[in-house]
C-alpha positions in Angstrom: 0.0 0.0 0.1 1.4 3.2 -0.9 2.5 6.0 1.6 0.7 9.3 1.1 2.3 12.6 2.0 3.3 16.2 0.9 6.0 18.6 0.3 6.4 20.7 3.2 7.7 24.1 3.9 10.7 24.4 6.4 11.6 28.1 6.2 10.9 28.3 10.0 12.9 25.2 10.8 13.0 21.5 9.9 11.1 20.5 13.2 9.2 23.7 14.0 7.8 24.1 10.5 8.4 21.1 8.5 7.3 18.3 11.1 4.3 20.7 12.3 2.9 20.9 8.8 3.4 17.1 8.4 1.4 16.5 11.3 -1.4 19.1 10.4 -1.8 17.5 7.0 -1.5 13.8 8.4 1.5 13.2 6.0 3.0 9.6 6.0 6.1 10.7 3.9 7.2 14.3 3.4 9.3 16.0 0.8 11.3 19.2 1.3 13.9 21.6 -0.1 17.2 21.4 1.8 17.8 25.0 0.8 16.5 27.6 -1.4 15.4 26.3 -4.6 16.2 29.0 -6.6 19.7 29.8 -5.4 23.2 27.9 -5.9 24.1 29.2 -2.5 22.9 26.8 0.1 22.3 27.5 3.7 25.0 26.9 6.3 25.0 23.4 7.9 23.2 23.1 11.1 24.3 19.6 12.6 22.4 20.1 15.8 19.0 20.9 13.9 19.6 18.2 11.4 20.1 15.8 14.1 17.1 16.8 15.8 14.9 16.4 12.7 16.5 13.2 11.9 15.6 11.8 15.3 12.2 13.3 15.3 11.3 11.5 11.9 12.8 8.3 13.2 10.4 8.4 16.2 7.5 9.0 14.1 8.5 6.4 11.3 8.2 9.3 8.8 10.2 8.8 5.5 11.7 11.9 4.0 12.6 13.0 0.5 14.7 16.0 -0.6 14.1 17.8 -3.7 17.0 19.3 -5.2 17.3 23.1 -6.3 15.4 24.0 -9.5 18.6 25.6 -11.0 20.3 22.2 -11.5 20.3 21.2 -15.1 22.2 18.3 -16.0 21.8 18.7 -19.8 23.0 22.3 -19.9 25.4 23.3 -22.8 27.1 25.5 -20.5 30.0 24.3 -18.6 29.6 26.8 -16.0 26.0 25.7 -15.2 26.8 21.9 -15.6 29.6 22.1 -13.2 27.5 24.0 -10.7 24.7 21.6 -11.4 27.0 18.6 -10.5 28.2 20.4 -7.3 24.6 21.5 -6.3 23.5 17.8 -6.8 26.2 16.4 -4.6 25.7 18.9 -2.1 21.9 17.9 -1.9 22.7 14.4 -1.8 24.8 15.0 1.3 22.5 17.3 2.9 19.9 14.5 2.5 22.0 12.0 4.2 22.6 14.4 7.2 18.9 14.6 7.8 18.1 11.1 7.4 16.3 11.4 4.1 16.1 8.2 1.7 16.1 9.8 -1.7 16.9 13.1 -3.5 14.4 14.3 -6.5 16.2 16.3 -9.1 14.5 17.3 -12.4 16.0 15.9 -15.7 16.9 19.0 -17.0 17.1 20.6 -20.5 19.1 20.5 -23.5 18.6 24.1 -24.4 19.9 23.6 -27.9 18.5 21.3 -30.5 20.8 18.4 -31.8 22.7 17.8 -28.5 20.5 14.8 -27.2 22.7 11.9 -28.6 25.8 13.5 -27.5 24.5 14.4 -24.0 22.9 11.0 -23.2 26.0 9.1 -24.5 28.2 10.9 -21.6 25.5 11.1 -18.9 26.3 8.0 -17.2 30.1 8.8 -16.7 29.0 12.3 -15.5 26.8 10.9 -12.6 28.3 7.9 -11.7 31.0 9.2 -9.5 28.4 11.4 -7.7 26.4 8.6 -7.2 29.2 6.1 -6.0 29.8 8.6 -3.0 26.1 9.0 -2.4 24.3 7.5 0.7 20.7 8.0 -0.5 18.9 6.9 -3.8 18.7 9.5 -6.9 15.5 9.8 -8.5 15.2 11.5 -11.8 11.8 13.6 -12.3 10.9 14.0 -16.0 9.7 17.6 -16.7 6.9 19.1 -18.5 8.5 19.1 -21.9 9.6 22.8 -22.5 13.1 24.0 -23.7 14.3 20.9 -25.2 13.7 18.7 -22.2 16.0 15.7 -21.5 13.1 13.8 -20.3 9.4 14.5 -20.4 7.4 11.9 -22.4 7.4 8.2 -21.6 9.8 7.5 -24.7 12.5 10.2 -23.8 12.3 9.1 -20.2 13.1 5.6 -21.3 15.9 6.8 -23.5 17.3 8.6 -20.6 17.2 5.6 -18.1 18.8 3.4 -20.8 21.4 5.6 -21.2 22.2 6.0 -17.4 22.1 2.1 -17.3 22.5 2.4 -13.4 19.7 0.8 -11.3 20.8 2.9 -8.3 19.2 5.8 -10.0 15.3 5.7 -10.4 12.5 7.9 -11.4 10.2 10.2 -9.8 7.1 10.7 -12.0 4.8 13.7 -11.7 1.2 13.6 -13.1 1.2 17.3 -13.8 4.5 17.0 -15.8 3.1 13.7 -17.8 0.0 15.5 -18.6 1.8 18.7 -19.9 4.2 16.8 -21.9 1.3 15.0 -23.8 0.9 11.7 -22.2 -2.8 10.3 -21.5 -3.4 9.3 -17.8 -6.8 7.9 -18.6 -5.2 4.4 -18.1 -2.0 5.0 -16.1 -1.2 1.5 -15.7 -0.3 1.3 -19.3 2.0 4.1 -19.0 3.6 2.7 -16.1 3.9 -0.8 -17.6 5.8 0.9 -20.7 8.4 2.2 -18.3 8.9 -0.6 -16.1 9.0 -3.2 -18.9 11.7 -1.2 -20.5 14.1 -0.2 -17.3 12.9 -2.6 -14.7 10.0 -3.0 -12.0 12.0 -1.0 -9.3 12.7 1.9 -11.6 9.7 3.9 -10.3 10.8 5.2 -6.8 8.1 8.1 -6.2 4.9 9.5 -7.6 4.1 13.4 -7.4 0.3 13.5 -7.9 -0.7 17.1 -8.9 -3.5 18.2 -11.1 -2.6 20.7 -13.9 -3.8 24.0 -14.7 -3.3 23.7 -18.4 -4.5 21.2 -21.1 -2.5 18.2 -22.2 0.6 18.9 -24.2 0.9 22.4 -23.0 4.5 21.8 -21.8 3.5 24.2 -18.9 4.5 23.2 -15.4 1.6 24.6 -13.4 0.2 22.5 -10.4 -3.4 22.7 -9.4 -5.4 21.3 -6.8 -6.6 17.6 -7.1 -9.9 17.7 -9.0 -9.8 21.4 -9.9 -7.4 21.3 -13.0 -7.5 19.7 -16.6 -6.8 16.1 -15.6 -9.8 13.8 -15.2 -10.1 13.0 -11.5 -10.6 9.4 -12.3 -6.8 9.3 -13.3 -6.1 9.8 -9.5 -8.3 6.8 -8.4 -6.9 4.7 -11.5 -3.1 5.7 -10.4 -3.7 4.0 -6.9 -4.9 0.9 -8.5 -2.1 0.4 -10.6 -0.2 -3.0 -9.3 3.3 -1.8 -10.2 2.8 1.2 -8.0 1.4 -0.7 -4.8 4.3 0.3 -2.6 5.3 3.4 -4.3 5.0 6.5 -2.1 3.0 9.2 -3.4 3.0 13.0 -2.4 1.2 16.2 -3.6 2.7 19.3 -4.5 -0.4 21.5 -4.3 -1.7 24.8 -2.9 -4.4 22.7 -0.9 -2.1 19.9 0.3 -4.4 19.3 3.3 -7.6 18.4 1.3 -5.4 16.8 -1.4 -3.8 14.4 1.1 -7.4 13.5 2.4 -8.6 12.8 -1.1 -5.7 10.4 -1.9 -6.2 8.6 1.3 -9.7 8.2 0.6 -9.1 6.8 -2.9 -6.4 4.4 -1.4 -9.0 3.2 1.1 -11.6 2.7 -1.7 -8.9 0.9 -3.7 -8.2 -1.4 -1.0 -11.9 -2.2 -0.1 -12.4 -2.9 -3.7 -9.2 -5.4 -3.7 -10.4 -7.1 -0.5 -13.9 -7.7 -1.8 -12.5 -9.1 -4.9 -9.6 -11.1 -3.7 -10.9 -12.2 -0.1 -14.5 -12.7 0.1 -15.7 -14.5 3.2 -18.5 -16.6 4.2 -21.0 -13.9 5.3 -20.0 -11.7 2.1 -18.4 -9.1 4.2 -14.6 -8.2 2.8 -11.7 -8.8 5.0 -10.0 -5.4 5.7 -6.8 -5.4 3.6 -5.2 -3.2 6.1 -4.7 -6.3 8.3 -1.6 -7.4 6.1 -0.3 -4.1 5.0 3.3 -4.0 5.9 4.7 -1.0 8.2 5.1 2.4 6.8 8.8 2.2 6.4 8.8 -1.4 5.0 6.4 -0.5 2.4 8.6 2.4 1.4 12.1 0.7 1.6 12.2 -1.3 -1.7 11.8 2.1 -3.6 13.4 4.4 -1.5 15.9 2.5 0.4 19.8 2.4 -0.1 20.7 1.9 -3.7 21.8 -1.3 -5.0 25.1 -1.4 -7.2 24.9 -0.3 -10.7 24.6 -3.0 -13.6 27.8 -4.1 -15.3 28.2 -5.4 -18.6 
C-alpha cells in the first residue's frame, strides 16, 4: 500500500515548521527543499538541527525525500552551469543523508539547444556515476513538462534517458502534471507505468508526485493545481492508486491545498483497498476482509523503492 504525503515548507525550521506541517496534514511521507530552491548558494550546515529532525522523523517512522534546487540542469550546454549543477546535486545528496532522508529528487533538465541529445545521453552515465558512487541515498530523476528541449518528459524520452544512464541505483520520480503537460494520456496510467517498468525494470519508479494541472494536455507548462480542480480527469488519480506496479510506491502532492488533497488520496486509497479485499478475499458472510490487516509497516512499504541503492549494473 502506497504511503501518502506532501511537500512541506521548512523556512521556519525543519522540526518547527516541517514536522508541524506534516502532522497537520497527516502526511505519511514528506518532501522538502534542503535549501533555497532558486539559488546556487545553500544555507550553512546546522548539525544540531539536522540531528534533531532526523531523530524526530525516526521516532515517527516518517520517511523524508529531499527535492534538489530547480537551477540544477544536467543537460546544460554551459560548462559553468553544468559544473554548478553537479556540485549542487552532490551537496543536496550530502544534505539529504545528514537529515536522514532516503532519496533526492532532481529534475531531468533541458538540453536548451537542439541536436545535442545523442551526445549528452551518451556521456551522462560517466558524469553522474562518480556522484552516485559517493551518495548514501537514492537519486530519483523527475521528467519535466517538456519545455526547452527537455531531456526527459514523455514516456519515450524518459526510457531513453534511463537506458542511457544504465544504473539501477538511479530511479524515477513521475509527476502527473508533468506527464500531462508533456502530452501523455493518464486515462489508463497502468499502461503508461508498464511501458516504463517493462523497459527499465520493476524497481525503476521510486516516487509519484500527484498533482493536477492548470493547463491542457501537451501544453508543456508546469503549473500545478489542486486535485479535481484542474484539467486532469479526476478518475486518473483513482486509477493511479490501483496500478499493481505502484502498490508500494509512495505518492505525495505538491499543491496549494495539500491538506485536502492528501485526504482525497487517502480516501481513494481506502476505496481501492476495499475493492481489492472484496475481489480477492471474500468471506462466508459476504463481508470483505480489511486489507489493512496485512499491510506492511510504513517504512517497510517504502524501503524497496526509497532504500539504499543497489550496485550499478555491469556489462
